[in-house]
C-alpha positions in Angstrom: 0.0 0.0 0.0 3.0 2.3 -0.1 3.1 5.5 2.0 -0.4 6.6 1.3 -2.7 7.4 4.3 -6.2 6.0 4.4 -9.2 7.2 6.3 -12.9 6.4 6.5 -15.7 8.9 6.5 -17.6 8.4 9.9 -21.1 8.4 8.5 -23.7 5.6 8.3 -23.6 3.5 11.4 -20.6 5.4 12.8 -22.6 8.6 13.2 -24.3 7.7 16.5 -21.2 5.9 18.0 -19.0 7.4 20.6 -15.8 8.8 19.0 -13.5 6.5 20.9 -15.4 3.5 19.5 -15.2 4.8 15.9 -11.5 5.4 16.3 -10.9 2.0 17.8 -12.8 0.2 15.1 -10.9 2.0 12.3 -7.5 1.6 13.9 -8.2 -2.1 14.3 -9.0 -2.4 10.6 -5.7 -0.7 9.6 -6.9 2.8 8.8 -4.7 5.8 9.4 -7.3 8.5 9.9 -11.0 9.4 10.3 -13.0 11.9 8.4 -15.4 13.4 10.9 -18.8 14.9 10.1 -21.1 17.3 12.0 -22.6 14.3 13.8 -19.5 14.2 16.0 -17.9 17.7 15.6 -20.4 20.5 15.4 -19.4 23.8 17.0 -23.0 25.0 17.3 -24.4 21.8 18.8 -21.5 20.6 20.9 -19.6 22.3 23.7 -16.0 23.2 23.4 -15.2 20.3 25.8 -17.1 17.9 23.5 -15.2 19.1 20.4 -11.9 18.7 22.3 -12.8 15.2 23.3 -13.4 14.1 19.7 -9.9 15.4 18.8 -8.3 13.8 21.8 -10.0 10.4 21.2 -8.8 10.5 17.6 -5.2 11.2 18.6 -5.2 8.8 21.6 -6.3 6.0 19.2 -3.3 6.7 17.0 -5.3 8.2 14.1 -5.3 11.5 12.3 -8.2 13.7 11.3 -8.3 13.9 7.6 -10.9 16.7 7.3 -14.3 17.8 8.6 -17.4 17.4 6.4 -19.4 20.6 6.6 -21.4 20.4 3.3 -23.9 23.3 3.2 -26.0 24.2 0.2 -25.0 27.7 -0.8 -27.7 28.3 -3.4 -30.0 30.0 -0.9 -32.3 32.9 -1.9 -33.7 33.1 1.6 -31.4 35.5 3.4 -31.9 33.8 6.8 -30.9 30.4 5.5 -28.0 31.9 3.5 -26.7 33.5 6.7 -27.3 30.3 8.7 -25.3 28.2 6.3 -22.5 30.7 5.9 -22.4 31.1 9.7 -22.0 27.4 10.3 -19.1 27.1 7.9 -17.5 30.1 9.6 -17.9 28.6 13.0 -16.5 25.3 11.8 -13.5 27.0 10.3 -12.7 28.6 13.6 -13.1 25.3 15.5 -11.0 23.4 12.9 -8.2 26.0 13.3 -8.4 25.7 17.1 -8.0 21.9 16.9 -5.6 21.5 14.1 -8.0 20.2 11.5 -6.5 21.2 8.1 -9.6 21.3 5.9 -13.4 21.4 5.6 -15.2 19.5 3.0 -17.7 21.8 1.3 -19.8 21.9 -1.9 -21.9 24.5 -3.8 -25.4 23.2 -4.2 -28.2 23.1 -5.2 -28.5 19.5 -3.9 -30.8 17.6 -6.4 -31.7 15.1 -3.7 -33.3 17.9 -1.5 -36.9 18.4 -2.6 -36.7 22.0 -1.3 -33.7 23.0 -3.3 -34.3 24.9 -6.6 -33.7 23.1 -9.8 -31.0 24.6 -12.0 -32.4 26.1 -15.2 -35.9 25.6 -14.0 -36.5 27.2 -10.6 -33.4 29.3 -10.7 -31.1 30.4 -13.5 -27.5 29.3 -13.5 -26.4 33.0 -13.3 -28.4 33.7 -10.2 -27.1 30.5 -8.6 -23.5 31.4 -9.4 -24.1 34.8 -7.9 -25.3 33.3 -4.6 -22.4 30.8 -4.5 -19.9 33.5 -5.2 -21.2 35.7 -2.4 -21.2 32.8 0.0 -17.6 31.7 -0.8 -16.3 35.3 -0.7 -17.7 35.6 2.8 -16.5 32.3 4.3 -13.1 32.5 2.6 -12.3 35.7 4.6 -12.4 33.5 7.8 -10.6 30.6 6.1 -7.8 32.8 5.0 -7.5 34.5 8.4 -7.5 31.1 10.2 -5.5 29.3 7.5 -8.0 26.4 7.0 -8.6 25.0 3.5 -12.1 24.8 2.1 -11.9 21.6 0.1 -14.7 21.8 -2.5 -16.2 18.5 -3.6 -17.6 18.5 -7.1 -21.0 16.8 -6.7 -23.4 15.5 -9.3 -26.2 17.9 -10.2 -24.6 20.9 -8.4 -23.2 24.0 -9.9 -19.6 22.7 -9.3 -20.1 19.1 -10.4 -17.0 18.2 -12.5 -13.5 19.5 -13.5 -14.8 22.2 -15.7 -17.3 23.7 -13.3 -14.8 23.6 -10.5 -12.5 25.8 -12.7 -15.4 28.3 -13.0 -15.7 28.4 -9.2 -11.9 29.1 -8.9 -12.2 31.8 -11.6 -15.0 33.6 -9.8 -13.5 33.2 -6.3 -9.7 33.2 -6.4 -8.1 32.3 -3.1 -5.2 30.2 -2.0 -7.5 28.6 0.6 -10.1 27.4 -1.9 -9.0 23.9 -2.6 -10.3 20.5 -3.8 -11.7 17.4 -2.2 -11.0 15.1 -5.1 -13.8 12.6 -5.5 -13.3 10.7 -8.8 -16.8 9.3 -8.8 -18.5 12.6 -9.8 -15.9 13.4 -12.4 -16.6 9.9 -13.9 -20.3 10.5 -14.1 -19.6 13.5 -16.4 -17.1 11.5 -18.4 -14.2 13.7 -17.4 -10.7 12.2 -17.9 -10.1 11.5 -14.2 -6.3 11.1 -14.2 -5.9 14.1 -16.4 -8.2 16.1 -14.1 -6.0 15.1 -11.1 -2.9 16.4 -12.8 -4.6 19.6 -13.8 -5.6 20.2 -10.2 -2.1 19.7 -8.8 -1.6 22.1 -5.9 -5.4 22.4 -5.3 -6.1 18.9 -4.0 -5.9 18.7 -0.2 -8.1 15.7 0.4 -9.2 12.7 -1.6 -12.4 10.5 -1.5 -12.3 6.9 -2.6 -15.6 6.2 -4.2 -16.4 4.4 -7.5 -19.3 5.2 -9.9 -21.1 3.6 -12.8 -23.8 5.1 -15.0 -24.6 8.7 -16.2 -25.8 11.7 -14.4 -29.3 11.9 -15.8 -30.7 12.8 -12.4 -33.1 9.8 -12.7 -33.2 7.2 -9.9 -31.2 4.1 -10.8 -29.3 5.6 -13.7 -26.1 5.7 -11.7 -24.8 4.2 -8.5 -21.7 4.4 -6.3 -20.8 0.7 -6.2 -18.0 -1.0 -4.3 -14.5 0.1 -5.1 -13.3 -1.7 -8.2 -16.7 -2.4 -9.6 -17.3 0.9 -11.4 -15.7 3.1 -14.0 -12.7 4.4 -12.1 -9.3 3.1 -13.3 -7.8 3.0 -9.8 -4.3 2.2 -11.0 -4.3 5.3 -13.2 -5.9 7.4 -10.5 -3.3 6.5 -7.9 -0.5 7.0 -10.4 -1.8 10.5 -11.1 -1.8 11.3 -7.4 1.8 10.1 -7.2 2.7 12.2 -10.2 1.5 15.4 -8.4 3.2 14.4 -5.2 0.0 14.1 -3.2 0.7 12.9 0.4 -2.6 13.6 2.1 -5.4 11.3 3.1 -7.5 9.1 0.8 -10.7 8.6 2.6 -13.4 6.0 1.9 -16.9 7.5 1.3 -19.0 4.4 1.5 -22.3 5.0 -0.5 -23.1 1.6 -1.8 -26.3 2.0 0.2 -28.3 -1.0 -1.1 -25.4 -3.4 -0.6 -24.8 -1.9 2.9 -28.4 -2.7 3.9 -29.1 -5.9 2.0 -25.8 -7.7 2.3 -24.0 -6.1 5.2 -27.1 -5.7 7.3 -26.3 -2.1 8.1 -23.0 -3.2 9.8 -20.6 -0.2 9.3 -17.6 -2.2 10.6 -18.2 -4.7 7.9 -18.4 -1.9 5.3 -15.1 -0.4 6.6 -13.4 -3.8 6.6 -14.6 -4.6 3.1 -13.4 -1.2 1.9 -9.9 -1.8 3.4 -9.8 -5.2 1.6 -10.6 -3.4 -1.7 -8.0 -0.7 -1.0 -5.3 -3.4 -0.5 -6.3 -5.1 -3.7 -6.3 -1.9 -5.8 -3.1 -0.3 -4.6 
């Protein structure tokens, strides 16, 4: 497996677990880090002591924190919701800086799985949506730059920033050394981007990597694409890891397990089995 560091996103059945149990499970399975979500590390819902306890449990278990997932939909016409989402990101930036967490995972929106979110080109124009996203990122990046925390944007299917080319538009509109990339190859593949080429083009921007496969097309119709087990989809993992090596990437590669049907039907909702299976796949693919 070389010198790469591997983490697991603490969602699914990990979300309600105590941090020490999550860390112990992942360490036992051979992971190097954990990617926390707001379920465990939420500066508006948890006390400072609770936040510190999550960090201490991670380090005491011998793991690192790869990043904090704070994905908030920034395509918000309602000013109260806009301020709420931006405010949460700002608070998370400050908490991350205080506890040595290097990056926040963020996206743009609008989230097509959210029935309350506007549909691009139908309920809201692309231009208006970009204006909202630009305003949001200009605001939160002031705090990120001040506290030296990266905002690692994940290109996500159906969003404004959804692939290599739309990410570049975000960088054009909001230039900042602290606007970075959470490289998730699955979404790039759904739009038929050249994934290894995209990695090389984004050299210097990538501060975190998600390991997730994909198969199908982004038609926004249920069942037209899935995120299968690693190695079953369209990602050429050998080429992907070679591209990461070419750009000198030494950060975390974190499993984002979204094979939801398999998780429920075959693994019985057992997140430890999902993490163990993912580690087996990593070892086979690297």
